[in-house]
N, C-alpha and C positions, 0 to 999 in steps of 0.2 A: 250373578250380575257382573258384567264387565265394567271395570273402573279404569279409566285412562288417566295417567298422572303427567302433568307438565311441570317442568322446573322453572320457577319464576325468579325474581331478583332475590339476592341474599339467601335466606333459608325458607322463603315462602314457596308453597306448593299449591298446585291447582288440580283437583280431582274432578273429572267429568264422568257422569253416568246418567243414562236416560236424558231428561231435559234439565238436569240440575248441575250446578257448579259449586264446589265446596273449596274454600281457601283455608289452608293451614299454615301456621307460622310457629315460631318458638318465642318464649319470653326473652326479654332483653338480657336477663342473666345468663341465658344460654346462647348469646350472640345473635338472637333473632330481633325482630322489630316490635314484637308484641302486638302485631296488627290483627291477629286472629288466634283462635284456640289451636293448641297443638294436636297432633294425630291421636295421642293417647287420651287427651281431653274429650275428643269426639267419641272415642271408644267408650269412655265412662258415661258420657251423656246418652249414648245409644241404649245402654242398659236401662237407665232411668226412664227414658222416653218410651221404650218398649213396654216396660212394666206399666206405665201410665196409660198406654194405648189399650192394654188388656183390661185395666180398670174401667176405662171409658167404654169399651165395648160391652162389658158386663152390665154397667149401669144403664147404657142406652137401651139395651134390649129389655130392661125392666123398668124403664121410666124413672130411674133414680137420678135426681139432680147431682151434678158434680161440682157446682159452684163452691161448696164448702168442704170439698175433699182436698186434702193436701198430701203430697207425696215427696219424699226426699230419699237420697241415696248417699251413703258415705262409704268410701273405700278405706279399709284399715290395713295398713302395710306392715308386714312382719319385719322388724328391724334387722333380723338376721338374714332375710332373703326378700328383697323388694319385689320379686316375681311371685311371691306367695302373699295373696291378698284376700281379704274378706269384704264382700259387698253387702252392706247392711241397708236394706230398703225398708223404710218406715212409712206407714200410712196413717193419717189423722182423719177419722171418720166422724161425722155429726152424730149426736146422741139419738136422733130419731130413726137411724138405720137399724133394721132388725138384726138380731143375732145371726139368723140364717144368711142374710145378705152380707153381714160382716165377714162371715166365714167364706162365703162365695167370692167376695172381692179379694181376699187373701189368696184363695185358691186360683183365681184368675191370673194373679201375678206369677204363679208357678208355671204358667203356660208361656211366659215371655220367651220369644224365639232367641234373643241374644243370650239370655240366661242358659237356655238349654244347649245352645251350640257351645258355649264356654264350658259348661259342665261335662258335655260329651267329649270335648277335646278335639278341635278341628285338626285335620292333617294339612300341613303346609308343603307344597312342592315348589321349589325355587329352581328355575332353569333359565338358560339363555336360548333365545330363538332368533332366527335370521330376520323375520318380519312379523311384527305383532299382528298386523291385519290379516296375514295369510295363515296364521296358526288357528286351527279350529279344534273345538273340544272333542274328546273321545266318547263323551256321553255315557259315562258309567261302564264303558267297555274297557276294562283293564287289560284284557287279553283276548284278542279276536280269534285265537285258536282254542277256544273253550271246548272242553270235552262234552259238557252237558248239551243235550238236544231235547228241549222241552217243546212238545207239540200241544197246541190247544185247538179246539174246534173253531173253524172259520179261517185258519191260517194254513197255507200250503207248504210253509217251511218252518223249521224250529224257531222259537222266539229269539234265541241267541243269534242265529244267522240273520233273521229278519232285522233285528236291531243293528247288528254290525253292518249290514248292507246299506241300511238307510243312513246310518251315521257317516259312513264313508262317502255316500252320495252328497250329503249336505256339506261335508268338509271339502269335497272337490269343487262344489259351487262357491266356496268361500263364505259359507254361512257359519257364524260362530254361535252355535246353539248352547244356551244355558238353561239349566233346570232351576226355575224360580221358586217352586214350592212343591211339597208333597202333602197328601192328606190320606189318613187311614184311621178313621174314627170308629169303624166297626170292622169285625173280622171279614176277610175276603172281599173287601171293597177298597180299592186303591184309586187315587186320582193324582194328577200332577199338572203343573203349568210350565210349558217351555216357551222360549222366545229367542229371537235373534238378538244377540248382545249388541250388535251394531245398529240394529233397527228394531227397537222393542215393540213397535206397532205390529210387527209380524210375530204372532204368537198363536199357540193352540193349547188345548187341554186334552188330556188323555185319561182313560178310565179302564179298569179291568179288575179281575179277581185277584191278581198278583201284581207285585211291583213291576215285574218284567212285562206283563201283558199291558199294563197301563202305559209304560214307556213306549212300547211298540205302537200302541194306539195313538199317543201324542205325536210320535214321529211320523206315523202314517198320515195323520191328518195334516201335519205340517207340509209334507211332500205333496199331498193331494191339492192343497191350497196354493202351493207354488206353481204346480202344473196348470192349474185353472185360473191363475192370476187373481185369486180371491183377496189376497192381502191388499191389493192395490185397486180394488173394485171401483170405488167412487172417486178416486183421486186423479188429479192432473199429473201426467207423467213427464211434463216438461217439453220444451220445444225440440230438443235433440231427438227424442223418441217420436214426437209427432211428425217429423220429417224424415225419419229413417226409412229404409227399404220396406220394413214391415213394422207394425205397432204392437199387435198381440202375438201373432204366430206367422211363420213364413208362408203358410198356405192360405192366409186370409185373402179375400178379394174386396175391392172397393167398387161401389156402384153409385152413379149419379142419379139423384131424383129426376123425375120428368120435368118438362117445362113449366107445369103448373103444380109442382111439388108432389107429383104422383109417386107412389111406391114403384121402384124398379121391378120389372117383370122377373128378374133373376132371383129375387128374394122369396124365401119361404115356399110352401106349396099350397095347393087349394085347401087341404085339410087345416093347415095352420092359419091361412087367411080367414077362413070362416070363424076361427076362434079369436084372432087378434085384430081383425078389421071387419067385424060383422056389419057395421053401419057405414062403411066407406069413409070414416072420419080420420083414419090414420094417414099421416102425410110422411113423405120422405124426410123432411126436416125433423120430425119427431125421433128419428132413428140415427141422427148424427152421433158419432162416438164422443162420449164424455171425456174419456181419458186423454185423447190427443187434442180434442178441440179443433181439429183440422177439418173444418166444414168444406173448404175448397176441394179437398180430396174426395168428399162424398160420404157414403155410408160404408163403414167397415163391417164385413160379414164373414162368419166362420163356417167352415164346412162340417156338416153332421151327416152321418149315414142313417138313412131311414131303414129301420130293421125289417120292415115288411117286404122290401124288394131290393135293398142294397143301393138305392139311388142316393146321390149326394144332394143335400138340401142346404142352402146357405141361410144361416140365422144371423141377423144383425147383432153385433156385440152389445149394442145398447139395449136391445130387447132382453137378452139373457141377464145382463147386469141389473136391469130394473125389476124383473119379475121373479127370478129364481133364487136369489141370494146364494147360499151355499148348498142348496138341496140337490142331491143327485150327483155328487162328485166324490171320487174315492181313488186311492192308490192301493196297490196290492202286489204280492210276490208274483202273481200271474194276472193276466187280464180277466180270467174267470173269477178270481178272488175279488178283484176290484168291482166287477159287474155285480156280484152277489151283494157286496156292501152297498153299492149305489142303489140297487133296486130295493134292498131291505130298508134303507133310509127313506126312500120315496114312499114305500108302503106304510112305514111307521108314521110319517107326517100326514099322509092322506087319510089313513084310517083314524088317526087321532082327531083330525079335523072333523071327519064325519061323525064320530062319537060325540064330540063337543057340540057340534052344530045341531044335531038331532036330539041332544040330551039323552043319549042311549045309556041304559043300565047294563053293565057287563056282569057275567057270571063269575063267582069266586072260583079260584083254583082249589080243588079238594085237598085236604090235609095229606092224604096218602100219596098224591101226586107230588106235592112239595117235598115230602120225605125222601123222594128219589134223588134230591139235589141237596145234600147236607150242608155244603159250603154256603149256598144261597140262603138256606133256612137259618143258619147260624147268624148271618148278617141281619136278617129280618128280626130274629129274636133279640139281638143286641139293641136294635132300635126300639123294640117293644119295652125292653128293660130300662131304657132311658126315658120312658114315658111317652113314646110316639106310637100310637096304634098304626098298624100297617095293613092295607088291603091288597091282596094279590089277585089280579083279575086276568081272565082270558079275553084278549081284545081281538081275537081272530074272526069275530062276527060270524060265529057258527062254523068255524073251520075253513073260511074262505081265504084268510090272509095270515101270514106268519108274524103275528104281532101279539105282544104281551104287555101288561100294565102293572106297575107297583105304585100304590098311592099312599102317601104318608099324611097323617092327621096330627096337628099340634094343638092339644087341648089347652095349652097355656095362652094361645092367642086366637084360637078358632080358625087358623089358617090350614090350607091343604095344598098338596103338591102331587099332581098326577104325572108320573114318569112312564114313558112308553119305550119299548125296545123291539127290534125286529130282526129276524134271521130265520133261515129255513129250519134250523134246529130249535125246538121249544126251549131247551135248556139255555142256549146262547141268548135267545131273545129275552128270556127271563133275567138272566145275569146282566144283560145290557140295561134292562129297565131299572134294576137295583143300583148298578154303578152310576147310571145317569142321574139317578135321584140324589146321590151324594157327591157328584163330581164337583170338586173345588169348594165344598160346603163344610162349615163347622156346625156344631149343634146350635150355637148362637145364631148362625145364618138361617136356621130353620124358623126363626121367630119373625121373619119378614114375609112369610107366605100369605097370599091373599085369601080372604074368606070365601067360601062357596056361596052361591046365590040361587034364588028361585027366579030371578029376572032373566028371561030368555034373551032380551036385548043385550044385556051385559056380556052374556056368553057368546053370542053370535056376532057381536060387533067385530068388524074386520081386524082392528088393531089387536084384539084379544088373541087371534090366531097367530099374529106376528110375535106377540110376547111368548106364546107357547112354543113357537119355533125357535126363538132365540135362546131361551133358558128355561122353558117349561113352567114359568111362573105366572101364566095367565089365570083367569078366573075359571072355575069349574062349577057346573050346575049341581044343586043338591039332588037332582034326579039321579045323578051318577051313583049316589049312595043308597038308593032304594034296595030293599031285600028281594024285590021282585025283578029279576033280570029279563032282558029282552031276547036273550039267546041262551041256549043250553051250553054247558061247558063241553069243549071238544079237546081231547088230548091229541092235538094235531102233530103232523110231521111232514115237512116239505123237503127233507134232506135225503141224501143218497149215500150209499156205501161204495167203496171200491176206488180204483185208481183215478177215474175221471169224475169223482163225486162232485167236486166244485163246479165243473163245467155243466154237469147235469142239473145242479141246483140253479145255476144261472138260467138255463133253458126253461126250467119249471117256472121261475119267477117271470121271465119274459112272456111265457104262455098265459099267465094270469092276466096280464095287461092286454094281451091279444084277445082273450075271451071277453074282456070288458069292452072291446071295440076301440082301444086306444092305439094311436100311432106312437112309436117310440123312436127317438133319434139319439145317436151316440157319436161322440168324438173321442178318439184315443190319443193320448199324449205320452210320448216316450223320449222326447228330445233331451230331457234333463237326466236321463239315465235310469229312470224308474218307470214302471208301467202304471199309468193312471188313466181314468176315463171320466167323462161327464155325460150323463144321460138326462135328456129332457123328455117329459111326457106332457105335451100341451093339454091344458084343461084338466090337469090332475096334479102336477108336481110344482106348480107355481106357489110362491109364498105371498106375493103381493097381488093386488087386483089388476086385471088386464087393463082396466081404465086408467091405471097409473101411467101407461105409455103416452096418453094424451094430457092428463090433468096433473100428474105429479112426476114427470120424467126427470131423471137426474141431469139430463143435458140442459135443463134450465140454467145450469151453471154457465153455459156458453153466452148467455145474455149479459152476464155481470162480471165474469172472472177477470177479464183483462182490465176493465176500468177500475175495479176494486183494487187489484194489485198495483195499478198505476195511480192510485187515488191522489197522491201528493203532487203529481205533475199535471193533473187535469185543470183546464181553465174553467171559468164560471159556466160557459155554455155546456161543456161536457159534464160538469157536476149537475147542472140542472137536468140534463137529459138522463143522467144516471138515476137521480132521485125520482124522476117521473116514472122511469121504468120500474123502479122498486115499488112505488106506490101502486102502479097499474097491475103489478104481478099478483096482487092479492095474497101474497105469501104471509104466513104467520109472522107477526112482529118479533116473536121470540125464537125464530129460526136462527141457528148459529151460523155465522158467516163461513166458518171453516167447513161446515157441512154443505152450505149452499154452493160454494165454489170449488170444493174438493181440494183443500189445502190443509196440511197438517201443521197448524201453528203450535208453538209451545203453549201448553195449557196455562202456564204461569205468567203469560203476557196478556196485555189488553186485547191484542188480536185473537188470542186463544179463547177469550171469553166474550168476544164481540158478538152482539146480536144485530139483527136487521134493524130493530128499533133504534139502537144506539148509533149505528152507522148513519141512519137517516137524520137523526138529530145533529150529529156532527157535521153532516153536509149542509144542513139548514143553517147552522151557525157560521160555517165558512162562507155561505152565500148571503149572510146577514139577514136571513129571513127569520127574525127572532120570535115572532108569534107562533109560527109552526114549530120552531125549536122548543119553545116554552111548553107547548102541549105535550111534546114527546118526553121532555125532561120530567114532567109530572108523572107521566105514565111509567117512566123508568124507575122513579123513586117509589112508586106505589107497589111495583112488582119486582123490585131489585133483588136478584140473586147473585149479583156480582160481589166483588171484594168490598170491604169496609172503606178502603181508600177511594175506590171509584164512586161509592155512594156519597162520601163526603164532598168529592169534587162536584157532583151534580147537585147536592144540597146548596153548595156555594153558588153554582151556576144558576140555580132556580131563584135565589133571592136577588142576585144581581140583575137577572132578566126582569124580575118583578119590578124592581126600581126603574130600570131603563124604559119599560113599557108603560109606566105611569107618568103622565105629563106633569103631574104635580109633585113628583119626587126628584131629588137630585142625588146622583150616586155618591158625590163627594161627601155628602152629609152622613153617609153610612159606612164608608170604607174603613174608617178607624176601627169600629166595632166588628165589622165583617172580618177584618184581619185578626182581631183578638179571638173571634169565634172559630174561624176556619184556618188560621195560620197565614202568614205573609205569602209563602210560596204558592199555596193553593189559590189564593185570591189573585195573585199575579198571573197564574195559569188561566184562570177564568177570564180576567181582563184581556190577556193576550189573545185568547180564543175569540173573544167578541170583537176586538179591534183588528184582528187579522194578522197580528205578528206571530201568533202560534196557530198552526193548522192541524186539526185532528189530534188534539192533545192525547198523548199516551200511545198513539199508533206510530210505530217506526216506519219509515219509508220502505216500500217493497217494489217489486217489478216482476215482469213476466219471466225474467231469468232466475227468479226466486232467490236472489241474493240475500243472505242473512237468515234465511229460513232453514236453519240447520236440521230441524226435525224432519221437515219434508224432503230435504235433499238426501238425508240418510235413507228415507223410504225409496226415493228414486234410484239411489245407488244400489239398493237391494234388488230392485227390479232390473237394473242394467246387467246384473250378473246373470239373470235368467235370459235376458234378451241376447246377450253374447253367446251363451251356451246354445240357444236355439239356432242362432245364425251359424255357429260352427257345425252343429248337427245337420243343418240343411245343406251346407256346402259339402259335407262328407258323403251325403246320400245322393248328390246330383250326378 
């Protein structure tokens, strides 16, 4: 994690990281002002807080109340050496906690990250740099001239070279990549989380059988998502980008809808139109670009090559963003390697969906076949030893597709997790299934898995497939666990040997789709210095429903974004028009505003937690439409998941409105005790909101220039690095 420090007045310091700011000071006896804890005090507190976190985690997963658990830490300083200290952590536990859980709580503290880092002994590197912002991490690569050359299946270059190349590429782009966490809870299963230190919203997870392969996986995914703009998918990119020579890619084209909002003739082809516009309901305005919001420019479309004949077909950026999520994008050492990964991922998701939707029972992988892969088997056995039964299934549907499945059962909670993996080589597909299962997870995290069901509706409900796509935690049918399988086991192999093996594997995977009658479209991206591609298979690789283009399109943000960002300067007529549009939209009242308009607000602000319901009630208060506001305040209080402070504000608002709307009551008669109950400042905020001296309490003024929205501006700055690199590459190739 990157922490930037600013020097304030006297000895006060300001540390900034993610969306947080921490102030440190020194006691008066050390010439400070005593206005905040000192740096070492924060260090001591971090250890105690970390220990308490692991206690809380242990208790939460076992439904053990923590109200009567107390924890304290004392540091005992050696009088001969003040750097030699003992941290004594003590826990007071209620008498009704069992001996087993008492031991478990103490052991959970042993897992404290701060404790383990201190005990291991971190290495400090202190150096001067010319520019903090330009200095990028070397990502575990202490020496790029390493002698070792580790090859793994699925990679066309050694891991060491792959990691070094990707690290250098990210450094050249100005990305400061940091490794936020590692996990290795069973043998031969590694995962990690990496992110851009300057824009933590840009992050990926990697997985693999070794530390190096997991790192290569995370870096590869990071680069693929940069190339495909996935980190910035649903967000507003600002007015500078909206009016630049290009928004997404230099080879994009813009098309105007017809005079009656018809789709431009240049978009898509007949094959795609039959899928995406079967009833002629799709309009040009449905496809306006969400990221730029520049409707005057028209529809932004990106060129894809139709694989059946090499023709260029233009896909609206909006359609891709709305339907495909991250499915079918990959980066590789070579284009063929990226293609194999893309197609494998597409098959993995599509086959998984078919198995879930049709409640198919898969055949077990025989023990003698598993024995051929001892490292995979050892990981499975380690899970079994921890009390998690594991099923290893052939998901190839009778040898038709290169897909495997590893399913974990949790007898403690009755939950299950079906993890799928795909690759032309059975071993790689199986390894990916296992590493996906444990990517970023602890044993405690396996307690949150959903229970299987015999309800077909719960399994086939569209959002269940989205949950499976995002993190594989959707619901699975009990039919999946039947001993009577719908297919026989096939020890399949779609891989090739020799110099051009990867290219041949890609050709084999393309041919499977061709035999299925599917058209395939591909875009290749190499302007950032790496080879990446995105593959679309209409009516096969979509994540969301095609109907979303009409009924749940992300460009609904364009109806509200500008007015919401300019909320504080709107007059009553504009506010009335805005709230009427919000009511007519039939959007869920608990839709978050940051999701609706594509703005990354700080999660710790009122904006960051603002819902459609709260926005409407604040507008009604500003318009002095108190009866409408009162109804929404009651709804807010009934289902409030906001902060305690925000809840108390609306409790106070509710009783004040109750009095004001009752002709027989006088507010002055109640203010004294309202202030005693809710506090003077809170009641003054309520009164000010009602009489109009305070507008939109808690919401800081914003605008279309995004002033003050530091979190979102960091995201845009991240995208501008890519935009500039693409512009340079385009100029160099002209």
